C-alpha positions as CSV (number, residue, x, y, z in Angstrom):
1,M,51.0,134.4,120.3
2,E,50.1,131.3,122.3
3,S,48.3,129.6,119.5
4,A,47.5,130.6,115.9
5,P,44.0,131.9,115.3
6,S,41.7,129.7,113.3
7,S,40.5,130.3,109.7
8,A,37.1,131.2,111.2
9,W,38.8,133.9,113.3
10,F,40.5,135.3,110.2
11,E,37.2,135.4,108.3
12,K,35.5,137.1,111.2
13,E,38.2,139.8,111.3
14,V,38.1,140.4,107.6
15,Y,34.4,140.7,107.5
16,S,34.4,143.0,110.5
17,V,36.5,145.4,108.6
18,L,34.0,145.4,105.7
19,A,31.1,145.8,108.2
20,R,32.6,148.9,109.7
21,L,32.9,150.7,106.3
22,P,30.5,153.5,105.6
23,A,27.3,152.4,103.8
24,T,28.2,154.5,100.8
25,I,31.4,152.4,100.4
26,R,29.8,149.0,101.2
27,E,27.2,149.7,98.4
28,R,30.0,149.8,95.9
29,L,31.2,146.3,96.9
30,A,28.4,144.3,95.4
31,N,30.7,142.9,92.7
32,L,33.5,142.0,95.2
33,V,34.2,138.5,96.6
34,V,36.5,138.4,99.6
35,D,38.2,135.1,100.4
36,V,40.7,134.1,103.2
37,E,43.3,131.6,102.2
38,E,46.3,130.1,104.0
39,E,49.1,131.0,101.6
40,P,49.5,132.3,98.1
41,D,50.7,129.6,95.8
42,H,53.8,129.8,93.5
43,Q,51.7,130.8,90.4
44,T,49.9,133.6,92.3
45,L,53.3,135.0,93.5
46,V,54.7,134.9,89.9
47,K,51.5,136.6,88.5
48,A,51.9,139.2,91.2
49,G,55.3,140.0,89.9
50,F,57.6,138.2,92.3
51,S,60.9,136.8,90.8
52,G,62.0,133.3,91.4
53,E,64.7,134.7,93.7
54,E,62.2,136.7,95.7
55,I,60.0,133.7,96.1
56,A,62.9,131.5,97.2
57,A,63.9,134.2,99.7
58,G,60.4,134.0,101.3
59,E,58.9,137.1,99.8
60,T,55.1,136.8,99.8
61,L,51.7,138.6,99.8
62,F,49.4,139.5,102.7
63,G,46.6,140.1,100.2
64,L,45.7,140.4,96.5
65,Y,43.1,142.2,94.5
66,E,42.2,140.6,91.2
67,P,39.5,140.3,88.5
68,L,37.5,137.2,89.3
69,F,37.2,136.1,85.6
70,A,41.0,136.3,85.2
71,V,41.2,133.7,87.9
72,S,38.3,131.4,86.8
73,G,38.9,131.7,83.0
74,L,35.2,132.5,82.5
75,Q,34.1,135.4,80.3
76,H,32.1,138.3,81.6
77,E,29.6,139.9,79.3
78,G,28.2,142.6,81.6
79,P,29.0,146.3,81.5
80,P,32.7,147.3,82.0
81,G,33.5,148.0,85.7
82,E,30.8,145.6,86.9
83,S,32.8,142.4,86.3
84,P,33.3,140.5,89.6
85,K,36.5,141.1,91.5
86,R,38.1,139.3,94.3
87,I,40.3,140.1,97.3
88,R,42.3,137.3,98.8
89,I,43.7,137.7,102.3
90,F,46.5,135.2,103.2
91,S,46.5,134.2,106.8
92,G,49.9,132.5,106.9
93,P,52.0,135.4,105.9
94,L,50.1,137.7,108.3
95,L,50.7,135.3,111.1
96,D,54.4,135.0,110.3
97,A,54.7,138.8,110.3
98,T,53.1,139.5,113.7
99,D,53.9,138.7,117.3
100,S,50.6,139.4,119.1
101,L,46.9,139.1,118.5
102,D,46.6,142.9,118.5
103,D,49.4,143.2,115.9
104,L,47.7,140.5,113.8
105,R,44.3,142.3,114.0
106,H,46.0,145.5,112.9
107,E,47.7,143.9,109.9
108,V,44.5,142.2,108.8
109,W,42.8,145.6,109.0
110,M,45.5,147.3,107.0
111,T,45.6,144.6,104.4
112,V,41.9,144.6,103.8
113,I,41.8,148.4,103.5
114,H,44.8,148.3,101.2
115,E,43.2,145.8,98.9
116,L,39.9,147.7,99.0
117,A,41.8,150.8,97.8
118,H,42.7,148.8,94.7
119,H,39.1,148.0,94.1
120,F,38.4,151.8,94.0
121,G,41.2,152.3,91.4
122,W,44.2,153.1,93.6
123,S,47.6,151.8,92.5
124,E,50.5,150.7,94.7
125,R,52.1,154.1,94.0
126,D,48.9,155.9,94.9
127,L,48.8,154.1,98.3
128,E,52.4,154.8,99.3
129,P,51.8,158.2,100.9
130,F,48.8,156.9,102.8
131,E,50.2,153.6,104.1
132,S,52.0,155.3,107.0
133,G,48.7,157.0,108.0
134,L,47.1,153.6,108.5
135,E,49.7,152.9,111.1
136,K,48.7,155.8,113.4
137,P,46.3,155.0,116.2
138,E,44.2,158.1,115.3
139,G,43.9,157.0,111.6
140,I,40.4,156.7,110.1
141,F,40.7,153.0,109.3
142,Q,41.7,151.6,112.6
143,P,40.4,148.4,114.1
144,P,38.5,148.7,117.4
145,Q,41.0,148.6,120.3
146,N,41.0,146.0,123.1
147,R,38.4,143.6,121.6
148,P,38.5,140.1,123.1
149,G,40.0,137.6,120.6
Protein backbone atom coordinates (compact mmCIF):
# COMPACT_ATOMS: atom_id res chain seq x y z
CA MET A 1 0.00 0.00 0.00
CA GLU A 2 1.28 3.44 -0.85
CA SER A 3 0.07 5.03 2.38
CA ALA A 4 -1.79 3.74 5.39
CA PRO A 5 -5.50 4.56 5.49
CA SER A 6 -6.61 7.00 8.16
CA SER A 7 -8.59 6.17 11.28
CA ALA A 8 -11.59 7.79 9.56
CA TRP A 9 -11.19 5.32 6.66
CA PHE A 10 -11.22 2.40 9.11
CA GLU A 11 -14.33 3.70 10.87
CA LYS A 12 -16.09 4.16 7.52
CA GLU A 13 -15.22 0.60 6.48
CA VAL A 14 -16.36 -0.89 9.79
CA TYR A 15 -19.65 0.98 9.73
CA SER A 16 -20.23 0.06 6.08
CA VAL A 17 -20.13 -3.60 7.12
CA LEU A 18 -22.76 -2.93 9.77
CA ALA A 19 -24.91 -0.91 7.34
CA ARG A 20 -25.00 -3.79 4.85
CA LEU A 21 -26.38 -6.27 7.38
CA PRO A 22 -30.03 -7.25 7.03
CA ALA A 23 -32.38 -5.07 9.10
CA THR A 24 -33.38 -8.05 11.24
CA ILE A 25 -29.77 -8.40 12.36
CA ARG A 26 -29.12 -4.66 12.78
CA GLU A 27 -32.16 -4.50 15.09
CA ARG A 28 -30.33 -6.85 17.47
CA LEU A 29 -27.30 -4.57 17.72
CA ALA A 30 -28.86 -1.84 19.87
CA ASN A 31 -26.75 -2.84 22.88
CA LEU A 32 -23.51 -2.99 20.86
CA VAL A 33 -20.79 -0.35 20.71
CA VAL A 34 -18.22 -0.64 17.92
CA ASP A 35 -14.86 1.11 18.30
CA VAL A 36 -11.79 1.29 16.08
CA GLU A 37 -8.47 1.46 17.92
CA GLU A 38 -4.91 1.39 16.66
CA GLU A 39 -3.50 -1.53 18.69
CA PRO A 40 -4.59 -3.80 21.53
CA ASP A 41 -2.61 -3.01 24.66
CA HIS A 42 -0.68 -5.60 26.67
CA GLN A 43 -3.47 -6.02 29.23
CA THR A 44 -6.05 -6.65 26.49
CA LEU A 45 -3.86 -9.34 24.94
CA VAL A 46 -3.35 -11.04 28.31
CA LYS A 47 -7.10 -10.95 29.05
CA ALA A 48 -7.71 -12.44 25.59
CA GLY A 49 -5.53 -15.41 26.56
CA PHE A 50 -2.18 -14.62 24.97
CA SER A 51 0.90 -15.79 26.86
CA GLY A 52 3.89 -13.55 27.45
CA GLU A 53 5.79 -15.54 24.86
CA GLU A 54 3.06 -15.09 22.26
CA ILE A 55 2.91 -11.36 22.91
CA ALA A 56 6.71 -11.08 22.70
CA ALA A 57 6.60 -12.97 19.39
CA GLY A 58 4.16 -10.39 17.99
CA GLU A 59 0.89 -12.34 18.26
CA THR A 60 -2.01 -9.92 18.38
CA LEU A 61 -5.72 -9.41 17.71
CA PHE A 62 -7.59 -8.03 14.72
CA GLY A 63 -10.73 -7.56 16.80
CA LEU A 64 -12.27 -8.32 20.17
CA TYR A 65 -15.83 -8.80 21.43
CA GLU A 66 -16.37 -8.07 25.11
CA PRO A 67 -18.96 -7.03 27.66
CA LEU A 68 -18.79 -3.26 28.07
CA PHE A 69 -19.21 -3.29 31.82
CA ALA A 70 -16.31 -5.69 32.24
CA VAL A 71 -14.22 -3.01 30.52
CA SER A 72 -15.56 0.01 32.38
CA GLY A 73 -16.00 -1.58 35.80
CA LEU A 74 -19.58 -0.27 36.02
CA GLN A 75 -22.45 -2.46 37.09
CA HIS A 76 -25.38 -3.24 34.82
CA GLU A 77 -28.77 -3.64 36.44
CA GLY A 78 -30.84 -4.34 33.34
CA PRO A 79 -32.16 -7.68 32.13
CA PRO A 80 -29.60 -10.37 31.33
CA GLY A 81 -28.60 -10.36 27.67
CA GLU A 82 -29.29 -6.65 27.35
CA SER A 83 -26.10 -5.44 28.97
CA PRO A 84 -23.99 -3.36 26.61
CA LYS A 85 -21.30 -5.13 24.63
CA ARG A 86 -18.41 -3.80 22.62
CA ILE A 87 -16.50 -4.81 19.53
CA ARG A 88 -13.04 -3.33 19.10
CA ILE A 89 -11.39 -3.45 15.69
CA PHE A 90 -7.61 -2.93 15.74
CA SER A 91 -6.33 -1.10 12.65
CA GLY A 92 -2.59 -1.64 13.19
CA PRO A 93 -2.61 -5.44 13.10
CA LEU A 94 -4.96 -5.39 10.11
CA LEU A 95 -2.61 -3.05 8.25
CA ASP A 96 0.39 -5.21 9.13
CA ALA A 97 -1.33 -8.35 7.80
CA THR A 98 -2.32 -6.98 4.40
CA ASP A 99 -0.53 -5.77 1.28
CA SER A 100 -3.26 -3.95 -0.61
CA LEU A 101 -6.31 -1.83 0.04
CA ASP A 102 -8.55 -4.60 -1.32
CA ASP A 103 -6.97 -7.14 1.05
CA LEU A 104 -7.31 -4.70 3.95
CA ARG A 105 -10.97 -4.04 3.14
CA HIS A 106 -11.56 -7.80 3.04
CA GLU A 107 -9.83 -8.37 6.40
CA VAL A 108 -11.81 -5.56 8.01
CA TRP A 109 -14.99 -7.14 6.66
CA MET A 110 -14.06 -10.61 7.92
CA THR A 111 -13.04 -9.29 11.34
CA VAL A 112 -16.27 -7.36 11.87
CA ILE A 113 -18.38 -10.37 10.83
CA HIS A 114 -16.31 -12.64 13.08
CA GLU A 115 -16.79 -10.37 16.11
CA LEU A 116 -20.50 -9.96 15.34
CA ALA A 117 -20.84 -13.74 15.39
CA HIS A 118 -19.60 -13.68 18.99
CA HIS A 119 -22.34 -11.13 19.77
CA PHE A 120 -24.85 -13.72 18.58
CA GLY A 121 -23.36 -16.42 20.80
CA TRP A 122 -20.90 -18.17 18.49
CA SER A 123 -17.63 -19.38 20.02
CA GLU A 124 -14.26 -19.55 18.28
CA ARG A 125 -14.85 -23.28 17.85
CA ASP A 126 -18.29 -22.62 16.31
CA LEU A 127 -16.71 -20.23 13.80
CA GLU A 128 -13.89 -22.52 12.62
CA PRO A 129 -15.91 -24.36 9.92
CA PHE A 130 -17.27 -21.10 8.53
CA GLU A 131 -14.12 -18.97 8.48
CA SER A 132 -13.01 -20.43 5.16
CA GLY A 133 -16.43 -19.62 3.66
CA LEU A 134 -15.84 -15.96 4.40
CA GLU A 135 -12.78 -16.10 2.17
CA LYS A 136 -14.70 -17.17 -0.94
CA PRO A 137 -15.72 -14.40 -3.35
CA GLU A 138 -19.23 -15.87 -3.58
CA GLY A 139 -19.63 -15.89 0.24
CA ILE A 140 -22.64 -14.14 1.74
CA PHE A 141 -20.65 -11.66 3.82
CA GLN A 142 -18.35 -10.21 1.21
CA PRO A 143 -17.48 -6.54 0.89
CA PRO A 144 -18.47 -4.75 -2.29
CA GLN A 145 -15.83 -5.22 -4.98
CA ASN A 146 -13.85 -2.48 -6.69
CA ARG A 147 -15.02 0.39 -4.52
CA PRO A 148 -12.83 3.48 -4.66
CA GLY A 149 -10.69 3.88 -1.51
